[in-house]
C-alpha positions as CSV (number, residue, x, y, z in Angstrom):
1,M,-45.3,36.5,-9.7
2,Q,-41.7,37.3,-8.9
3,Y,-39.4,34.3,-8.1
4,P,-36.1,34.8,-6.2
5,Q,-33.0,34.5,-8.3
6,Y,-32.0,31.0,-7.1
7,Y,-35.5,29.5,-8.0
8,L,-35.1,30.9,-11.5
9,A,-31.7,29.3,-11.9
10,K,-33.1,26.0,-10.6
11,I,-36.1,26.1,-13.0
12,Q,-33.7,27.0,-15.9
13,L,-31.4,24.0,-15.0
14,S,-34.2,21.5,-14.8
15,S,-35.8,22.6,-18.0
16,Q,-32.6,22.2,-20.0
17,T,-32.8,19.7,-22.8
18,A,-30.2,16.9,-23.1
19,E,-28.6,18.8,-26.0
20,E,-28.2,21.9,-23.8
21,K,-26.8,19.9,-20.9
22,S,-24.3,18.3,-23.4
23,R,-23.3,21.7,-24.7
24,N,-22.8,23.0,-21.1
25,L,-20.7,20.0,-20.3
26,E,-18.5,20.6,-23.4
27,K,-18.0,24.2,-22.3
28,F,-16.9,23.0,-18.9
29,F,-14.4,20.6,-20.4
30,A,-13.2,23.3,-22.8
31,T,-12.5,25.5,-19.8
32,L,-10.7,22.5,-18.2
33,R,-8.6,22.0,-21.3
34,G,-7.5,25.6,-20.9
35,I,-5.8,24.9,-17.6
36,L,-4.5,21.4,-18.5
37,P,-1.3,20.7,-20.3
38,T,-1.5,21.2,-24.1
39,T,-1.2,17.4,-24.7
40,L,-4.7,17.0,-23.3
41,T,-6.3,19.9,-25.1
42,S,-7.3,17.9,-28.2
43,M,-8.7,15.0,-26.1
44,A,-12.4,14.2,-25.6
45,P,-13.7,14.6,-22.0
46,T,-13.8,10.9,-21.3
47,A,-10.3,10.5,-22.6
48,I,-9.0,13.2,-20.2
49,V,-10.6,11.4,-17.3
50,S,-9.3,8.0,-18.3
51,S,-5.8,9.5,-18.9
52,I,-5.7,11.0,-15.4
53,V,-6.9,7.6,-13.9
54,E,-4.3,5.7,-15.9
55,G,-1.5,8.0,-14.8
56,T,-2.5,7.6,-11.2
57,S,-2.7,3.8,-11.5
58,R,0.7,3.7,-13.1
59,Q,2.2,5.7,-10.2
60,L,0.6,3.4,-7.7
61,E,1.9,0.3,-9.5
62,I,5.4,1.7,-9.4
63,T,5.1,2.4,-5.7
64,F,3.7,-1.0,-4.9
65,S,6.3,-2.9,-7.0
66,G,9.0,-1.1,-5.0
67,V,7.3,-2.1,-1.7
68,E,6.9,-5.7,-3.0
69,S,10.6,-6.0,-3.8
70,T,11.4,-4.7,-0.3
71,F,9.2,-7.4,1.3
72,S,10.7,-10.2,-0.9
73,E,14.1,-9.2,0.5
74,L,12.6,-9.4,4.0
75,E,11.3,-12.8,3.2
76,S,14.7,-14.0,2.2
77,T,16.0,-12.5,5.5
78,F,13.4,-14.5,7.3
79,S,14.4,-17.7,5.7
80,E,18.1,-17.0,6.5
81,L,17.1,-16.4,10.1
82,E,15.0,-19.5,10.1
83,S,17.9,-21.7,8.8
84,T,20.2,-20.2,11.5
85,F,17.8,-21.0,14.2
86,S,17.0,-24.5,12.9
87,G,20.6,-25.5,13.6
88,M,20.0,-24.7,17.3
89,E,16.7,-26.6,17.7
90,G,18.2,-29.4,19.8
91,V,20.0,-27.0,22.1
92,F,17.3,-24.5,23.0
93,V,14.1,-26.5,23.2
94,G,11.6,-25.1,25.7
95,V,14.2,-22.7,27.3
96,E,13.8,-18.9,27.7
97,I,13.7,-16.5,24.8
98,I,16.9,-16.4,22.8
99,S,17.0,-13.4,20.5
100,I,19.1,-11.8,17.8
101,K,18.6,-8.1,17.2
102,Q,20.0,-5.9,14.5
103,E,18.8,-2.3,14.2
104,T,19.6,0.5,11.8
105,P,17.8,3.8,11.4
106,I,15.8,2.6,8.4
107,S,15.1,-1.1,9.1
108,G,15.4,-3.7,11.8
109,V,14.9,-7.5,12.1
110,E,14.4,-9.4,15.3
111,G,14.2,-13.2,15.7
112,A,13.6,-15.2,18.9
113,W,12.7,-18.7,20.0
114,A,9.9,-18.7,22.6
115,G,9.4,-22.2,23.8
116,S,8.7,-24.1,20.6
117,C,7.9,-21.1,18.3
118,L,10.3,-19.0,16.2
119,L,9.1,-15.4,16.3
120,I,10.4,-13.0,13.8
121,R,9.4,-9.4,13.7
122,A,10.8,-6.8,11.2
123,H,10.1,-3.2,10.4
124,V,10.9,-1.2,7.3
125,T,10.4,2.6,7.2
126,I,10.1,4.0,3.7
127,G,11.6,7.5,3.8
128,T,13.5,9.4,6.5
129,N,10.6,11.4,8.0
130,P,9.1,9.9,11.2
131,R,5.7,10.3,9.6
132,D,6.7,8.1,6.6
133,V,5.1,4.7,6.0
134,R,6.2,2.1,8.4
135,Y,5.3,-1.6,7.9
136,E,5.9,-4.2,10.5
137,P,5.4,-7.8,9.2
138,S,5.6,-10.5,11.7
139,Y,6.5,-14.2,11.1
140,R,5.8,-17.0,13.5
141,K,7.0,-20.5,12.8
142,V,6.2,-23.5,15.0
143,R,9.0,-26.0,15.2
144,A,8.8,-29.3,13.4
145,D,6.3,-31.7,15.0
146,D,6.6,-35.4,15.2
147,D,6.0,-35.8,11.4
148,G,8.6,-33.2,10.5
149,Q,5.9,-30.8,9.3
150,H,6.3,-27.1,9.8
151,V,3.4,-24.6,10.3
152,A,3.9,-21.0,9.5
153,E,1.8,-17.9,10.0
154,R,2.5,-14.4,8.6
155,G,0.9,-11.1,9.5
156,G,1.7,-7.5,9.7
157,R,0.4,-4.0,10.2
158,H,0.9,-0.6,8.6
159,K,1.9,2.5,10.6
160,F,1.5,6.0,9.1
């Protein structure tokens, strides 16, 4: 009986022993080593994979630490704005929105009292392209209640 070519290939693959499969895998990684930088050529297949994963994770860590420092700077800006507005509490209680706005091409911060809440919105654009990552954290702080306690909420959204 004549089998079509793809059936023969399938039968051959499924009848391979574990040793043959291992040899074929080694051949694949040997080919892969041929196109990878020479520093990886002497590494075992699992070491190559873990090296690639490690490199990617390191890059992500560097990126996120940069973003983290940007947002810690924003937090300090929020606290400065908060202290500025706290001096005005007695004057602007329950009145219309009072806002301060400062915009630059790469970042902006906006703060406002709306009734008894301090609303602060900020945006940071990482890069100069309009498609770059843009993060807009928001910060809402309720004025001190009778006990002098403060309630704060933080939130934010990513724009890509």
